[in-house]
DRENKOLMAR-126551 format. One record per residue (C-alpha): chain; y, x, z. Coordinates in pm, 1 decimal. Layout:
BEGIN
A Y X Z
...
END
This chain:
BEGIN
A -6496.2 -1041.0 891.6
A -6683.8 -755.6 1061.1
A -6503.5 -431.9 1145.6
A -6726.4 -129.7 1185.2
A -6629.3 198.3 1350.0
A -6872.1 409.4 1150.9
A -6770.4 748.8 1018.9
A -6749.6 799.2 643.1
A -7038.3 996.1 496.9
A -7029.4 1091.9 134.4
A -7375.9 1155.4 -20.3
A -7509.0 1269.5 316.1
A -7690.3 1038.6 554.3
A -7702.2 1120.8 924.0
A -7851.5 927.5 1208.0
A -7597.0 691.2 1364.4
A -7349.8 686.1 1075.7
A -7299.5 447.0 784.8
A -7380.7 589.7 444.4
A -7133.0 464.9 182.6
A -7110.3 546.7 -182.1
A -6744.8 583.3 -294.0
A -6822.8 349.3 -582.1
A -6881.3 72.8 -328.3
A -6526.4 99.6 -187.5
A -6302.0 -165.5 -342.8
A -5986.2 -57.1 -161.5
A -5846.5 120.3 142.6
A -5686.2 -81.3 421.3
A -5445.7 76.9 671.3
A -5396.6 -79.6 1012.3
A -5156.2 -180.6 1143.2
A -5039.2 -286.4 798.0
A -4679.4 -343.6 909.0
A -4504.7 -250.4 1230.2
A -4151.7 -212.1 1370.7
A -4081.5 69.3 1615.7
A -3765.3 113.2 1824.0
A -3632.0 463.4 1879.2
A -3337.5 585.4 2081.8
A -3151.7 916.3 2111.0
A -3391.4 1179.5 2244.1
A -3675.6 925.0 2253.2
A -3921.3 936.7 1964.7
A -4208.5 686.6 1953.8
A -4566.7 726.8 1836.9
A -4810.5 494.4 1665.6
A -5175.4 552.6 1574.9
A -5295.5 436.5 1233.4
A -5650.0 386.5 1110.5
A -5789.3 362.5 757.5
A -6077.5 135.8 657.2
A -6292.2 110.6 348.1
A -6307.7 -245.8 221.4
A -6645.9 -315.5 65.9
A -6751.8 -583.2 -180.3
A -6863.9 -818.7 96.8
A -6521.3 -781.2 270.5
A -6674.6 -560.8 538.2
A -6431.0 -302.0 672.2
A -6567.3 38.9 763.9
A -6345.3 284.5 943.5
A -6300.7 620.4 773.5
A -6237.6 952.4 939.5
A -6186.3 1193.4 651.2
A -5839.3 1074.8 554.5
A -5537.8 1251.1 407.2
A -5224.7 1104.4 568.4
A -4868.1 1107.5 430.9
A -4529.8 959.1 523.9
A -4322.4 860.3 218.0
A -3992.7 903.2 403.3
A -3997.0 1190.8 649.3
A -3638.0 1114.4 753.1
A -3789.7 816.7 936.7
A -4090.1 1001.8 1080.1
A -4400.7 1210.1 1011.1
A -4775.8 1155.2 1049.2
A -5035.4 1415.7 1145.7
A -5393.0 1471.5 1027.2
A -5526.7 1237.1 1296.1
A -5313.6 942.6 1180.6
A -5058.8 967.8 1463.4
A -4711.4 870.9 1337.6
A -4407.9 1017.4 1522.5
A -4068.2 863.1 1457.2
A -3743.3 1054.4 1441.9
A -3501.6 1004.5 1730.1
A -3172.2 1035.7 1548.3
A -3167.4 743.8 1306.0
A -3359.6 447.1 1173.9
A -3546.0 420.9 849.7
A -3829.8 268.1 653.4
A -4136.0 461.5 544.8
A -4474.8 391.5 392.0
A -4778.8 542.0 562.3
A -5016.7 647.5 285.0
A -5390.5 703.0 344.6
A -5588.4 877.4 70.8
A -5964.9 917.5 38.2
A -6150.5 1038.0 -272.0
A -5917.8 873.6 -522.6
A -5857.1 559.9 -317.6
A -5521.8 486.9 -152.4
A -5396.8 244.3 110.5
A -5051.4 183.5 254.5
A -4877.9 49.0 562.7
A -4505.9 -14.0 620.4
A -4321.5 127.0 923.4
A -3968.0 16.6 1011.0
A -3797.3 246.7 1259.3
A -3504.1 76.4 1431.7
A -3251.7 316.1 1581.8
A -3111.5 169.5 1903.3
A -2824.1 304.4 2109.2
A -2583.7 177.8 2374.9
A -2241.6 340.9 2399.1
A -2061.7 250.1 2720.1
A -1693.9 322.7 2771.5
A -1589.8 474.8 3103.3
A -1427.3 165.8 3252.4
A -1732.1 -56.4 3195.3
A -2012.4 -114.3 3446.8
A -2338.4 14.2 3297.0
A -2516.8 -297.5 3419.5
A -2346.0 -506.5 3150.3
A -2584.4 -354.8 2892.2
A -2886.1 -549.2 3015.5
A -2672.0 -851.4 3089.3
A -2556.5 -869.3 2726.1
A -2897.8 -786.0 2579.9
A -3068.7 -1050.8 2792.3
A -2795.6 -1309.0 2748.2
A -2781.7 -1613.6 2523.8
A -2422.8 -1631.5 2395.5
A -2267.8 -1939.9 2240.0
A -2094.3 -1893.4 1904.0
A -1728.8 -1988.1 1928.7
A -1421.2 -1987.2 1706.9
A -1212.2 -1878.1 2006.7
A -1350.6 -1526.1 1958.5
A -1255.9 -1397.6 1614.6
A -1283.2 -1057.5 1442.3
A -939.9 -981.8 1297.5
A -1024.1 -641.4 1146.6
A -1189.3 -513.3 934.3
A -1217.6 -790.7 676.4
A -1555.8 -936.9 596.8
A -1751.6 -753.0 323.5
A -1530.6 -445.2 339.9
A -1682.0 -128.8 194.8
A -1613.0 208.3 356.0
A -1718.4 563.2 262.0
A -2000.7 717.4 459.1
A -1769.1 986.7 597.9
A -1483.9 758.3 706.0
A -1350.1 863.7 1045.0
A -1149.7 620.2 1255.0
A -1248.0 276.9 1126.8
A -1114.9 34.2 1385.7
A -1246.4 -303.1 1497.4
A -1016.0 -563.3 1649.7
A -1067.0 -918.0 1772.3
A -878.8 -1208.8 1926.3
A -1017.5 -1376.2 2236.8
A -825.9 -1685.7 2343.0
A -1028.5 -1697.4 2666.8
A -967.4 -1334.1 2763.4
A -916.1 -1254.7 3131.2
A -889.8 -950.0 3355.6
A -1269.8 -960.4 3395.3
A -1347.3 -973.6 3023.2
A -1590.0 -723.0 2876.6
A -1705.2 -699.8 2517.0
A -2003.7 -587.8 2317.4
A -1941.2 -461.6 1963.7
A -2280.6 -515.4 1803.5
A -2362.0 -325.5 1482.3
A -2694.9 -442.7 1350.5
A -2906.0 -408.5 1038.5
A -3277.1 -408.4 970.4
A -3299.7 -49.4 1096.7
A -3000.5 1.5 1326.4
A -2910.9 -174.8 1650.9
A -2604.9 -6.9 1801.1
A -2386.9 -160.5 2071.7
A -2055.2 -47.7 2214.6
A -1935.2 -190.0 2547.4
A -1563.8 -196.8 2618.5
A -1302.0 -380.8 2822.9
A -1046.1 -351.7 2540.7
A -993.0 -592.3 2252.3
A -1049.2 -315.9 1998.4
A -1275.7 -20.8 1931.9
A -1247.5 273.6 1689.7
A -1552.6 436.8 1534.4
A -1602.9 789.7 1401.3
A -1752.0 953.8 1093.9
A -2072.0 1056.3 1274.8
A -2155.0 691.0 1335.5
A -2103.2 590.4 973.0
A -2302.6 889.2 851.1
A -2587.0 778.3 1077.1
A -2567.1 419.3 954.3
A -2545.9 523.9 589.6
A -2836.7 765.6 628.5
A -3044.6 484.3 776.6
A -2936.2 198.9 552.4
A -2896.2 387.8 222.9
A -2584.1 208.1 111.4
A -2669.2 -123.7 273.4
A -2456.0 -346.4 489.8
A -2424.9 -370.2 867.1
A -2365.8 -698.2 1046.0
A -2090.6 -674.8 1306.2
A -2034.7 -929.5 1580.2
A -1835.3 -934.9 1903.4
A -1982.1 -1074.6 2223.6
A -1758.9 -1153.4 2520.8
A -1812.9 -1244.7 2883.4
A -1656.8 -1223.0 3227.6
A -1821.6 -962.2 3448.5
A -1814.4 -1050.6 3820.5
A -1996.9 -738.6 3937.6
A -2337.2 -902.9 3933.0
A -2361.3 -1089.8 3605.6
A -2188.3 -1223.2 3296.8
A -2022.2 -1562.7 3287.1
A -1896.4 -1759.5 2987.0
A -2098.9 -1551.9 2739.0
A -1971.1 -1607.5 2385.5
A -2017.6 -1450.3 2040.5
A -1798.3 -1439.6 1730.3
A -1901.3 -1525.3 1379.2
A -2038.2 -1205.1 1225.1
A -1890.3 -1002.8 943.0
A -2062.2 -758.9 707.5
A -1946.8 -399.1 663.4
A -2092.3 -214.9 366.0
A -2126.2 160.8 410.5
A -2131.1 350.4 85.0
A -2423.1 590.9 62.4
A -2196.2 878.3 -40.6
A -1890.0 1048.3 104.7
A -1545.7 996.4 -40.8
A -1397.7 1331.1 -138.4
A -1062.0 1502.0 -134.0
A -737.6 1421.2 46.1
A -471.5 1154.7 25.8
A -114.4 1287.4 4.0
A 157.9 1033.4 73.5
A 530.2 1021.0 132.5
A 643.0 937.6 484.4
A 1008.4 839.9 465.4
A 1031.1 840.4 845.4
A 903.9 1199.5 862.8
A 1088.9 1298.9 545.7
A 782.0 1482.3 422.6
A 455.8 1473.2 232.4
A 163.6 1402.3 465.5
A -201.4 1484.6 401.2
A -514.8 1310.6 528.4
A -841.1 1477.4 423.3
A -1101.6 1202.6 390.4
A -1331.4 1240.8 690.6
A -1053.1 1315.6 938.7
A -849.2 1074.5 1146.6
A -515.7 1248.3 1183.6
A -243.1 1303.7 926.6
A -88.9 1649.2 897.5
A 247.2 1743.4 749.7
A 172.7 1909.4 417.4
A 533.2 1983.8 322.5
A 862.4 1872.9 472.6
A 1065.0 2053.5 203.8
A 1300.9 2207.4 459.9
A 1525.6 2465.3 298.9
A 1422.9 2371.6 -55.2
A 1662.7 2115.7 -189.9
A 1626.6 1864.8 92.9
A 1630.4 1491.7 50.8
A 1354.4 1253.7 -53.1
A 1044.9 1412.9 -205.5
A 846.5 1091.8 -236.1
A 787.2 1113.4 -612.2
A 498.8 1361.0 -618.1
A 193.5 1431.4 -829.0
A -113.2 1644.9 -756.0
A -377.0 1813.9 -967.5
A -631.1 2045.3 -805.4
A -431.5 2348.2 -692.1
A -80.7 2225.2 -776.8
A 161.3 1961.7 -651.3
A 493.7 1878.3 -813.6
A 760.3 1700.7 -608.1
A 1099.1 1567.0 -715.1
A 1395.0 1609.2 -481.0
A 1633.8 1322.6 -414.6
A 1455.6 1063.6 -625.2
A 1595.3 973.5 -967.3
A 1688.2 1265.4 -1194.2
A 1604.9 1514.8 -922.3
A 1503.2 1876.6 -955.1
A 1136.7 1943.9 -891.3
A 943.6 2207.6 -699.0
A 589.4 2324.0 -782.8
A 367.2 2386.6 -480.5
A 27.9 2541.7 -429.4
A -237.9 2318.1 -268.8
A -499.0 2494.6 -57.9
A -857.6 2377.3 -25.6
A -931.8 2166.0 280.9
A -1236.3 2269.9 484.5
A -1387.0 2029.5 738.4
A -1601.2 2126.8 1034.8
A -1951.8 1998.2 947.0
A -2018.1 1904.6 1309.8
A -1696.6 1724.7 1401.8
A -1564.2 1627.7 1058.3
A -1220.5 1757.7 1157.8
A -1017.2 2034.2 1000.2
A -1158.8 2381.5 1056.7
A -953.1 2562.1 1324.9
A -841.1 2831.2 1081.8
A -733.7 2582.3 816.6
A -365.9 2602.8 728.9
A -187.3 2328.9 543.0
A 128.7 2521.5 468.3
A 231.9 2470.7 107.3
A 315.7 2773.3 -108.7
A 619.9 2740.1 -334.1
A 519.5 2845.6 -687.7
A 838.4 2739.2 -868.1
A 1156.4 2638.8 -688.3
A 1400.8 2365.4 -796.6
A 1633.6 2436.3 -1086.2
A 1875.9 2231.1 -1294.2
A 1658.4 2269.3 -1604.2
A 1363.6 2088.9 -1444.7
A 1492.8 1742.1 -1361.1
A 1258.1 1441.5 -1369.7
A 1176.1 1138.2 -1159.4
A 808.7 1052.8 -1206.0
A 559.1 1298.4 -1343.1
A 193.7 1354.4 -1428.8
A -4.0 1678.5 -1457.4
A -235.2 1763.2 -1746.3
A -609.7 1766.5 -1669.5
A -626.9 2139.6 -1734.8
A -340.0 2202.4 -1492.2
A -123.1 2373.0 -1753.2
A 153.4 2116.5 -1808.7
A 383.4 1867.7 -1637.3
A 494.1 1553.3 -1818.8
A 792.4 1393.7 -1647.5
A 1017.6 1093.1 -1705.5
A 1395.9 1096.5 -1688.6
A 1597.0 796.7 -1808.2
A 1483.4 745.9 -2171.5
A 1301.0 1075.4 -2208.3
A 955.2 1218.4 -2149.3
A 975.6 1593.3 -2095.0
A 691.6 1845.4 -2109.6
A 710.4 2150.8 -1878.6
A 496.4 2459.0 -1833.1
A 319.8 2448.1 -1498.1
A 336.9 2820.6 -1429.2
A 713.3 2850.6 -1486.3
A 858.5 2498.8 -1470.4
A 1037.5 2567.0 -1801.3
A 1083.3 2264.8 -2035.0
A 887.8 2294.6 -2359.9
A 931.0 1966.4 -2546.9
A 1133.7 1645.5 -2508.5
A 1055.7 1303.4 -2655.5
A 1340.4 1051.7 -2680.5
A 1284.3 674.2 -2653.7
A 1509.2 375.5 -2715.9
A 1448.9 242.6 -2364.0
A 1409.6 395.3 -2020.4
A 1058.8 522.4 -1944.3
A 883.6 573.2 -1612.2
A 547.6 625.5 -1438.3
A 360.6 849.8 -1684.5
A -8.0 916.5 -1620.1
A -236.6 1153.3 -1813.7
A -586.4 1045.1 -1914.9
A -868.8 1256.2 -1767.0
A -980.7 1368.5 -2113.1
A -626.2 1487.5 -2191.8
A -595.7 1285.4 -2514.1
A -359.5 1008.1 -2406.6
A -81.2 918.7 -2167.5
A 9.9 577.3 -2032.7
A 357.4 493.3 -1901.1
A 609.3 217.5 -1835.8
A 873.3 109.7 -2085.9
A 1179.2 -49.9 -1920.1
A 1324.3 -338.1 -2125.7
A 1539.9 -517.3 -1870.6
A 1832.7 -429.6 -1652.3
A 1799.0 -98.9 -1468.6
A 1989.3 111.9 -1222.0
A 1752.7 401.6 -1291.1
A 1389.3 460.7 -1385.7
A 1311.1 378.8 -1020.7
A 1495.1 45.0 -1006.9
A 1450.2 -182.9 -1302.6
A 1355.2 -523.3 -1436.5
A 1115.7 -595.4 -1722.6
A 847.5 -327.6 -1751.0
A 582.9 -298.9 -2021.4
A 282.6 -64.8 -2014.9
A 226.1 145.3 -2325.4
A -23.7 411.8 -2424.3
A 21.7 702.6 -2664.8
A -188.9 985.5 -2802.6
A -72.4 1328.0 -2690.7
A -140.2 1632.9 -2908.4
A -53.9 1950.9 -2718.6
A -156.1 2177.1 -3003.5
A 119.3 2030.8 -3219.0
A 333.9 1913.5 -2925.4
A 339.6 1553.3 -3046.3
A 321.8 1202.0 -2901.4
A 182.5 951.5 -3151.5
A 67.4 593.6 -3202.7
A 234.4 392.0 -2930.9
A 25.4 88.5 -2831.6
A 156.3 -182.6 -2599.7
A -114.4 -267.3 -2346.1
A 91.2 -507.1 -2131.5
A 414.1 -653.9 -2266.8
A 678.3 -790.7 -2033.9
A 822.4 -1138.5 -2071.1
A 1077.7 -1347.2 -1886.3
A 833.5 -1415.1 -1604.7
A 629.8 -1095.8 -1564.1
A 680.7 -721.4 -1532.5
A 414.1 -447.3 -1545.7
A 436.6 -91.5 -1415.2
A 271.2 195.7 -1222.2
A -29.7 241.9 -1452.3
A -297.7 497.3 -1356.9
A -619.8 604.4 -1527.6
A -947.6 592.6 -1337.1
A -1115.4 933.1 -1291.4
A -1378.3 844.6 -1554.1
A -1101.1 746.7 -1797.0
A -1240.9 399.5 -1859.2
A -992.5 188.2 -1662.4
A -621.8 156.7 -1589.1
A -500.2 8.3 -1262.2
A -143.2 -121.4 -1259.7
A 104.1 -341.4 -1073.0
A 211.9 -684.7 -1191.2
A 501.8 -885.9 -1047.3
A 737.1 -1163.8 -1137.5
A 1079.8 -1108.2 -1291.0
A 1253.5 -1383.4 -1095.7
A 1439.7 -1169.3 -843.9
A 1650.7 -948.4 -1061.1
A 1657.6 -575.3 -1010.3
A 1444.8 -439.3 -729.3
A 1281.1 -108.2 -651.2
A 970.5 -197.5 -846.2
A 961.1 148.8 -987.0
A 978.3 333.4 -657.6
A 742.7 222.1 -386.8
A 649.9 -84.7 -191.8
A 971.4 -61.7 3.9
A 1203.8 -301.8 -173.4
A 1430.8 -494.0 55.1
A 1327.0 -828.4 -92.9
A 950.3 -888.0 -103.0
A 803.6 -1022.1 -425.1
A 457.2 -1099.8 -549.7
A 339.6 -751.0 -637.6
A -32.0 -747.3 -709.0
A -282.6 -491.5 -832.1
A -454.1 -553.6 -1164.6
A -718.0 -363.7 -1360.1
A -760.3 -336.8 -1734.1
A -991.8 -144.9 -1960.1
A -841.7 157.9 -2128.2
A -799.3 -28.9 -2456.7
A -664.9 -336.7 -2275.7
A -938.9 -579.0 -2383.8
A -1047.3 -653.7 -2023.8
A -776.8 -757.1 -1778.5
A -859.3 -862.2 -1421.4
A -659.2 -940.5 -1109.7
A -792.9 -749.1 -808.0
A -779.1 -1062.9 -596.4
A -1005.4 -936.4 -318.5
A -806.6 -617.0 -263.3
A -478.5 -805.5 -292.7
A -562.2 -1038.8 -6.3
A -479.1 -994.7 359.0
A -744.9 -935.0 626.5
A -769.8 -1306.9 695.3
A -811.5 -1389.6 326.6
A -457.9 -1514.6 268.5
A -227.5 -1384.2 -2.5
A 121.5 -1348.1 140.5
A 382.6 -1112.5 0.4
A 201.3 -787.0 71.8
A 393.9 -565.8 -171.4
A 79.3 -398.9 -301.8
A 203.4 -108.9 -508.5
A 160.4 244.3 -641.8
A -220.1 247.8 -681.1
A -387.2 584.3 -732.6
A -754.3 668.1 -781.0
A -972.9 897.4 -576.8
A -1170.9 1179.8 -742.0
A -1477.2 1078.1 -939.6
A -1742.9 1015.4 -673.2
A -2116.4 1078.4 -682.6
A -2180.1 705.3 -666.0
A -2097.7 419.8 -903.6
A -1816.2 293.5 -678.0
A -1462.5 420.4 -737.6
A -1185.5 427.9 -475.6
A -818.5 331.0 -500.0
A -544.6 407.4 -246.3
A -226.2 199.6 -256.8
A 81.1 101.9 -56.3
A 99.3 -233.2 118.0
A 300.5 -402.4 391.2
A 7.9 -615.4 509.5
A -40.7 -617.0 888.3
A -285.2 -380.2 1052.7
A -422.5 -566.1 1357.2
A -486.0 -251.5 1561.7
A -117.6 -157.2 1563.3
A 222.7 -287.0 1470.9
A 300.9 -84.3 1162.0
A 667.3 -15.5 1101.8
A 658.7 -88.4 731.6
A 431.2 -8.0 437.3
A 107.5 177.1 502.6
A -171.8 323.0 289.8
A -473.9 102.2 223.3
A -795.4 175.4 32.4
A -1035.6 -45.5 -162.8
A -1352.6 10.9 -361.2
A -1394.9 -70.4 -730.4
A -1729.3 -156.7 -889.3
A -1693.0 -94.8 -1266.2
A -2016.4 -284.8 -1340.5
A -1849.6 -605.2 -1221.3
A -1535.8 -528.7 -1420.5
A -1738.5 -499.2 -1741.5
A -1861.7 -852.7 -1672.1
A -1505.6 -976.5 -1629.3
A -1547.8 -1022.2 -1253.0
A -1313.9 -902.7 -979.2
A -1455.8 -555.2 -904.0
A -1253.5 -489.5 -588.3
A -1363.8 -489.7 -226.6
A -1148.5 -592.8 70.8
A -903.4 -317.2 157.2
A -915.5 -109.1 473.6
A -633.5 78.6 643.2
A -656.7 454.8 582.5
A -724.9 604.3 927.6
A -498.5 881.6 1047.7
A -158.7 745.4 953.0
A 122.3 715.6 1200.0
A 184.9 344.8 1241.3
A 549.4 389.8 1336.1
A 637.2 551.3 1003.0
A 693.6 418.0 653.7
A 405.7 548.7 439.5
A 378.5 499.7 65.3
A 312.6 656.8 -276.4
A -40.7 781.9 -201.7
A -180.6 1041.6 -441.0
A -548.0 1126.3 -409.5
A -656.0 1481.9 -488.6
A -993.9 1655.0 -481.0
A -843.9 1907.2 -236.8
END
């Protein structure tokens, strides 16, 4: 094949140039046709491209009058002379498009973002030693957190990585290697853990557009001149969702005796309300809707308080709370003897509270806390939840022994139509019916209204606090399940129910609550669990989060992803009953 460097001439012939009729051009060829470029912070790279006319005899003639475009300018741009300049802040993939009189040719550019983050106590020379090394894969170096195939939101701040190294010594250094087709980021540390931030995940998500990142740990002994005993763990995959998770998680900390709040995108819990001077006691049974929170004092049959919930603003640069942000809760309605309930749910329009108390469901006005209507049942009821469209409520019917609507045996999940115009509950349908072996409780509608997550456990241990939180004294086999709103699809969330290492011990997974409807097709669930968190010795139950893919659920497959620990919690406290709000 002959490559000519002649200049394109259309209809005009000049001495020393090749005269080509556009009709003779079969296609445009761009060279190089495919190339990978490595960029680093503050170091963009350039690449020159050329376009050629391919003629009928396979001759290639270089063209000069070309219109150049980059299909993805977040990866880089190209000028009129065919010089491509990469970005220096992230990786990406772009097509270089050459156009000439109706003809078009393309080339593919992969920009790999590379960065080395070195912690203060690590010799900078280990970077080249690791990058030039040839580690041996070993089972003695094992990633213990996060679990393989975990999915995290793009704006998650504080995702930790932990590993076990049976050959660790005082000279051990580690490389946390995060790698995909367009990112190659390494962190060098002397610790056996490392905690990331939201800026990193935003960068990875921006580059990988919802793809996965392979994570491996390399280890060696640094003697001041080189690495010895260089080893590498088996890799895991971390999927970074291409969108942010929104809102805040509010949970009850029994150790702090207050409601804590973690805005998604921050890594530190703040006290939202400690209820001092307003009834005292436990305020764990809480429900949130937009601008209002309702909390019950002292658990079963307690008086409730209605609080105002302010909007959380995050600093766009740091992802942390804005300095002027206050999280002080405003008391809208104080506790009174007329407003006693245990569990409650708030109407989608924010106008009503529906609470449970023994064998009654009671409707209250949100603005005053005054009871409006009471429905009496022949059993205890608990755990009401209002559908997002406002047409139905789902709740637990208690058929077995019970100390209260917090401590019972034998729960069934039922659904009823609610008609606020006529103040009626109608057409009770049993979605999950208890039997001698199994109890069902804590139902909650997904934000799109299509699914109900709930808890399922055995009935072989008598009365326990199955209606309260994951804090029963005697562990049982509590697991999260998902069913369609009409109950025709019913799936165990096996992946979310499992521990980090894939086992299924008694984790006490309980009180699942959905995040706000996201911009993506993945939904989020926060729940309580006593599973271990390898980066710290948690005192008791903590808040964990998993993703839900409804498309898999429609196919009858487990739609859950492995759960991750919600960053920002205090590990020395007992944290449970998470409620996820869009504020």
